[in-house]
C-alpha positions, 0 to 999 in steps of 0.5 A, spaced: 651 549 703 657 553 704 658 555 697 651 557 696 651 561 703 657 564 700 654 566 693 648 569 697 652 573 701 656 576 695 649 577 692 647 581 698 653 585 698 653 587 691 646 589 691 647 593 697 653 597 694 649 598 688 643 601 692 648 605 696 651 608 689 644 609 686 642 613 692 648 618 691 650 623 686 658 621 686 660 620 679 653 621 676 652 628 675 649 630 669 647 623 667 641 621 663 635 619 666 634 612 668 627 610 671 630 604 675 634 609 679 631 611 686 633 618 685 637 622 680 643 627 679 641 631 672 638 638 672 631 636 672 631 633 678 630 639 682 624 640 678 621 633 679 623 633 686 627 627 685 634 629 686 639 625 691 640 627 697 647 629 696 645 633 689 646 640 691 653 638 694 656 634 688 652 637 682 651 644 684 648 647 678 651 654 679 658 652 679 662 649 674 666 644 678 666 638 674 662 640 669 667 643 664 665 642 656 658 639 658 653 639 653 648 645 653 642 644 657 637 649 657 635 647 664 641 649 667 641 657 670 649 657 668 653 654 663 660 651 663 662 650 655 666 654 650 660 658 648 658 661 655 662 667 654 659 669 647 652 668 650 653 671 657 651 665 661 657 662 664 657 660 671 661 665 676 667 660 677 667 658 669 674 661 669 677 658 675 675 651 673 675 651 666 679 657 664 677 662 659 673 660 653 677 660 646 677 666 642 672 670 646 677 672 652 677 679 653 683 682 658 683 688 662 688 691 658 684 690 652 678 693 655 682 699 657 686 699 650 679 699 646 676 704 650 681 709 649 681 708 642 673 709 642 674 715 646 679 718 641 674 716 635 668 719 639 668 725 634 660 726 635 661 728 642 659 735 645 665 740 645 665 745 651 662 751 646 656 746 644 654 744 651 655 748 658 653 745 664 652 748 671 653 742 677 652 747 683 651 743 689 655 737 691 653 733 696 656 727 700 653 720 699 650 720 706 645 726 703 643 723 697 637 720 700 634 727 703 630 729 697 633 736 698 633 741 692 640 744 693 641 747 686 636 753 684 638 753 676 638 747 671 644 742 670 644 744 663 645 751 661 645 751 654 646 746 648 647 747 641 641 742 639 641 745 631 648 742 631 648 736 635 641 733 634 642 734 626 647 729 626 644 722 624 646 718 631 643 723 635 637 724 631 636 716 631 636 716 638 631 722 639 626 717 635 627 711 639 627 715 646 619 717 646 617 710 644 616 707 651 611 707 657 615 709 663 611 706 668 613 698 669 607 693 669 604 696 663 606 692 657 610 695 651 608 694 644 611 697 638 609 699 631 613 697 625 615 704 624 618 704 631 621 697 630 625 700 624 627 706 628 630 701 633 634 698 627 636 705 624 639 707 631 643 701 631 645 701 624 647 709 625 651 708 631 654 701 630 655 701 622 655 708 620 661 711 625 668 709 625 667 708 633 661 703 632 665 699 626 672 699 631 667 696 636 665 691 631 672 689 628 674 688 635 669 683 637 669 680 630 677 678 631 675 675 638 670 670 634 664 673 638 660 675 632 661 672 625 658 678 621 655 685 621 648 682 620 649 677 626 652 683 630 646 688 629 641 682 630 644 680 637 644 688 639 637 688 637 635 682 642 640 684 647 638 692 648 631 692 645 628 685 647 622 685 652 622 682 658 618 683 665 620 687 671 613 688 673 606 684 673 608 679 668 607 683 662 613 685 657 614 692 660 621 693 659 628 692 656 635 694 657 634 700 652 628 703 656 631 702 663 638 705 661 637 710 656 629 712 657 628 711 664 623 707 668 618 708 674 618 702 679 616 702 686 614 709 686 621 711 684 626 712 678 629 706 676 635 706 671 635 713 667 643 713 665 643 718 659 644 725 659 640 727 652 634 724 656 636 728 662 636 734 658 630 733 654 626 732 660 629 738 664 628 742 658 620 740 658 620 742 665 618 735 668 625 734 671 628 738 677 635 737 678 637 737 685 644 736 686 650 731 684 654 727 689 660 725 684 663 729 679 668 725 674 676 728 674 675 729 666 676 736 664 672 736 658 667 731 655 665 726 656 665 727 663 661 723 669 656 725 674 652 722 679 645 726 679 640 727 684 633 729 681 626 729 681 622 726 675 615 728 674 614 727 682 619 721 682 625 721 685 632 718 683 637 718 689 643 717 684 643 717 677 650 716 674 651 718 667 656 719 662 655 727 660 657 730 653 658 723 649 655 721 643 650 716 643 654 711 639 659 712 645 654 710 650 652 704 646 659 702 645 662 702 652 655 699 655 655 693 650 663 692 650 662 691 658 656 687 658 659 682 653 666 682 656 664 683 664 656 681 664 654 682 671 660 685 673 664 691 674 668 693 667 674 697 668 675 702 662 680 708 661 678 715 658 684 719 656 688 715 661 683 716 667 679 709 669 672 709 668 668 703 671 662 701 668 657 696 672 653 691 668 647 687 670 644 681 666 637 679 666 636 672 669 629 671 669 628 670 661 633 669 655 633 670 648 636 665 642 640 659 645 640 662 652 643 669 651 641 674 657 638 680 656 642 686 659 638 689 665 642 695 667 649 698 665 652 705 668 658 708 670 660 707 677 660 714 681 664 713 687 
């Protein structure tokens, strides 16, 4: 009897230990589904409402704590393997817990060095004789919301269109800028000609200029791209891939938001390209009000933080790199988005720091979990 009682007690304690283990995620994060378990600890448990009580504490899917080098799981909001830097979907603490991705690390020093090279190679930028601007009223940040027109004249006094717009990269940009419906909530669709125009813009800026080839060469040496065709295909998705900002329709893209500008919620959203500003001001549908920031550069490219009214819609601060070529704009935003997605990116132009802020689009993705570019612009402060 005593032996039977001892065996019964051992069995009871074993089952109690098993049940306690099966109701906790301790040591179980990311495990495969097992129907025998009363609760679960994988990325699908939140969807099926059957996570263990300590899942969030022990298996936080937005942290790399305990997840380094895990297999790719499309259900996870961010990732912790060696490819996440390439696909711009690492968790924010990836470098803290897992170190930098092999072959894809881009240091701040490399960003500054490469941006200086791109700055030097921008042979298509406007010269002081080709572009003349008149910034006029300078306002403090506290007054940017006042919607006061403090500048009687236009921002752009003169532009040598014959010279600049005849260059292939400028001509390619002009062909793409007019392909969009600016109000979000209206689905975008493109003809075969417009798709060709997108591809031409990328090839002219990134493959047919020394500046673009310098960027590709750098990213190639980092192992981020293995060929020019892969590079261009990824930029096409990153910049021109459609996603929904409003009304659950495919109404927006990184290019439309940053280069062309949009209207959302009764105000201007995005709009960070100087050529688009010039074209709309020339047509009389954009009224320049003031600027709240003027960069320290004495020639082009320069940076301005602009206040303006765009056909009845106000932009409180629309920062833009002024006077640069289309390839320079595209290159620095692409570089910063790849190297510092969703963060500030510190560049150097002529020995002076330029900070670019990038944002990822987190509500949808392309390819194997890559994120579209949501926004990128120069920080004006």
